[in-house]
N, C-alpha and C positions, 0 to 999 in steps of 0.2 A: 168275097174280093175288101180290103180296105184302105181306104184313102185317102190323105193327105196331102195338106194345104201343105208349101213348104215360105219362107217369108226370109226369107238375109236381112237385115239391118247392117246398121254400123255406127258404135255413136269415141266417140274423141275422146278418151280416156288417164286416169292413175291411179300409179296405185305401188307398194311398197311392198319386198316382201324380207322379212328384220333381221328370217332365219333362215336366209339363203346360207346356200353350202360357200366354200371359202369357194369354186372354180367361180362361184358366178358371183363374189361379191358385191359384184357392182348393178344390186337389185335391190338389196338392203335399202340400197336411195330412191327414194320417192320418184318414179318415170314414167313416162308417156307413151301411149301403146292407141291403137285403131283399133275401139277394139269388135270383129264378126261374131253378129246373133246368130241364132241361122234356129227355125222351129219349126215341124210337127205337127197341125191341129187334123187328128180325126176329121171328116166332114161325111155322110153320112148325102149325102142331096148331091149329083154332077156337076150343078150352074152354080159356079158362084154362092154358097153355103158363104164363103167364106172372104171377106178383102180384105188380099193381101196390104193392100194398103192403110188401111184402118187398124189392122193385126202390126204389123210395124212401123206408125204413130205413135197406137197405144203401147209401146214393149219403152217408145225411146220416151212417148214420157213420161214416162213412169221412174225409167232412171236420171233422168234430170227436173225430175223434180223431188227423187228423196236425194243425188246427189250433187245432181247442180249442174251447168253444162259454161265449161266440159266437166266428166264425173271425177270428179274424188272417191276409189274408193277403195281408197287407203289399204291394208292389209286383206282384203277378200283376193284369195284368189278366183279363177277363172271356174275351176266348178262351185263353188259358193257364192257364183255371178252370177252363171247359168241354172244353183237349186233354188234361189229368188226367183229367175221368171220362170221359169217355168211352176211357183207354186203361186206370181201373178194372173199365170196362163191356163192354170191347172180347169178357170171355170166358163172358157172355152176354146177344152174337149180336148185342151198341146199335151204330146204323151212327150217329144220328147225337143228340150233344150242345145245346147253350139255356144258354148264363149268362147274364141278364137285373139290370138293375139298378134297382131298386123297382118290376120289371116298366113301361119307359120304353123300355132299351135294354140292347143289349146284343152277342152278339158266336152263332155259331153252327160247330157244328167238326163235318166227316163222314166220314165209313167213306170 
């Protein structure tokens, strides 16, 4: 049996997509999103081996330290943000990260 602790947090941020297709030309400009970040951390002990509030705060603190508050992700895609978060969280046995824009769509990265 495998067990994971799942966190869900949000950061406000901006990014842009310089090569956006004509149908979504507006994405070339810097625009704001609420980035929802979800992650799964494998655990062995079923009694709070990992504290969700600490994991959430660690991710938020990391992103604010690197990208400011609100986060300025520049040209980063959800895929790129998810990859960076999973690399940051990997020592805590993180197995997957999702980054969603306004909780409508985004990307998932798995180890």
